[in-house]
Structure formats: structure tokens, C-alpha cells
C-alpha positions as CSV (number, residue, x, y, z in Angstrom):
1,M,13.5,73.7,24.6
2,Q,11.0,74.7,21.6
3,R,8.8,77.4,22.5
4,L,4.9,77.0,22.6
5,S,2.7,80.2,21.3
6,K,0.6,81.0,23.8
7,G,-1.9,82.1,20.7
8,R,-5.3,79.9,20.5
9,G,-6.5,78.8,18.0
10,M,-3.4,79.4,15.4
11,N,-3.0,77.3,12.8
12,T,0.4,78.5,11.8
13,S,-0.5,76.1,8.3
14,A,-3.0,78.9,7.5
15,I,-0.8,81.2,8.0
16,E,2.0,81.0,5.5
17,A,-1.0,79.4,2.8
18,K,0.3,81.2,-0.8
19,A,-1.0,79.9,-3.7
20,T,0.1,79.0,-6.4
21,S,-2.7,78.2,-9.4
22,V,-6.3,78.1,-9.5
23,S,-8.8,75.8,-11.2
24,F,-12.2,75.0,-11.3
25,D,-13.9,71.4,-12.4
26,S,-18.2,71.5,-12.5
27,G,-18.5,72.4,-8.2
28,S,-15.1,73.1,-6.9
29,M,-12.2,75.3,-7.3
30,W,-8.6,73.8,-6.7
31,V,-5.9,76.0,-5.2
32,E,-2.9,74.8,-5.3
33,L,-0.5,76.2,-2.8
34,A,3.3,76.0,-3.0
35,D,4.0,73.8,0.3
36,G,2.2,70.7,-1.6
37,R,-1.3,70.7,-0.6
38,K,-4.4,71.2,-2.9
39,L,-7.1,73.1,-1.8
40,G,-11.1,72.2,-2.7
41,V,-13.9,74.4,-2.6
42,P,-17.7,74.4,-3.6
43,L,-18.4,77.6,-5.9
44,A,-20.8,77.5,-3.9
45,Y,-19.1,79.4,-1.2
46,F,-18.2,82.3,-3.8
47,P,-21.7,82.4,-5.4
48,R,-19.6,85.4,-7.8
49,L,-17.2,82.4,-8.9
50,L,-20.2,80.0,-9.3
51,H,-22.0,82.4,-11.2
52,A,-19.9,83.4,-13.8
53,T,-18.2,82.4,-17.5
54,A,-14.9,79.4,-17.8
55,Q,-13.4,82.7,-19.7
56,Q,-14.2,84.9,-15.9
57,R,-13.7,82.6,-13.9
58,K,-10.1,81.6,-15.6
59,N,-9.2,85.6,-16.4
60,Y,-7.7,85.7,-12.2
61,I,-4.5,87.0,-10.7
62,I,-2.6,86.3,-7.9
63,S,-1.3,88.5,-5.4
64,G,0.5,89.4,-2.5
65,G,2.9,86.6,-3.1
66,G,0.4,84.0,-2.7
67,T,-1.7,85.5,-0.1
68,G,-4.8,86.9,-2.0
69,L,-6.4,86.2,-5.4
70,H,-8.6,88.4,-7.4
71,W,-11.3,88.3,-10.3
72,E,-11.1,91.6,-12.0
73,D,-14.1,90.9,-14.2
74,I,-16.2,89.7,-11.2
75,D,-14.9,92.3,-8.7
76,E,-14.0,88.9,-6.4
77,D,-11.5,88.7,-4.1
78,I,-10.1,86.2,-1.6
79,N,-8.1,85.3,1.2
80,V,-6.1,82.6,1.1
81,R,-5.2,82.3,4.3
82,S,-9.6,82.5,5.4
83,L,-9.5,80.1,2.1
84,V,-7.3,77.8,4.4
85,M,-9.6,78.6,7.5
86,G,-12.9,77.4,5.6
87,I,-14.0,80.7,5.5
88,G,-16.1,81.3,2.4
89,D,-17.9,84.8,1.4
90,R,-17.7,87.6,3.5
91,T,-19.5,90.4,1.4
92,K,-22.8,91.6,2.3
93,P,-25.8,90.7,0.7
94,R,-27.0,94.2,-1.5
95,A,-30.5,96.0,1.2
96,H,-33.5,95.2,-1.3
97,R,-34.4,98.0,-2.3
98,R,-38.6,99.2,-2.4
99,P,-39.9,99.7,-6.0
100,A,-40.6,103.9,-6.7
101,G,-43.0,104.6,-5.7
102,R,-43.4,102.9,-2.6
103,K,-44.4,104.2,1.0
104,I,-43.6,102.7,4.0
105,S,-45.7,103.6,6.8
106,H,-44.8,103.8,10.6
107,S,-47.4,103.5,12.7
108,N,-47.3,103.9,16.8
109,R,-50.6,102.8,17.6
110,W,-51.0,99.7,19.8
């Protein structure tokens, strides 16, 4: 008898996803997986890749036996499992800085 996992929402095909190659077209990144699937992801999900040159996009490394994708030139790291699960860029945007010499006034007046 086969035992079923008690975990809810866990997709074993996502856990086992391993990238073998990456390519791009004008608006998407295409990740070929070891099991034969080909995953298309909009570049808009990853702003660094969206704004990278074609040469920077081609300069990637598949790491972790296919579990990670890395672009040194643009400091981008993508987890293949996250791609399969539909999770886009989770990098927090940098906080906006005030121009030099401008102070923020905090008033407690009611």
C-alpha cells in the first residue's frame, strides 16, 4: 500500500525540478528541466534580467546540480523550485534616500 504524505500543498515535481539549460526570447526566460518540461517565465518577474543585455543573460551558471541559476554580471540568483512554484523575484527594492541636506521634521502636535 502506498503511503501519502500528510503535507498539504507540497508539489513533489517542484521539489525535484532540476534545470539543464536556460534561453531567452524578447519577453520570457525559458528553463529546460531534466524531466523534459520547459518552463516559460516572463522577464518582468525578474527586473535584473529584464534590464540585462543579451550577453549578460547568456552568461549564467547552473548550480546545485540544477537547483539554482546564477548570473554573476547582474548579481541575480534564482531557485528553480521557486520558478516551478510560480514565485518571482523576492528581492526587496532599495529604500529611497533623501537628498543630502534635506531633513525630515517630526512633529507631535495634535
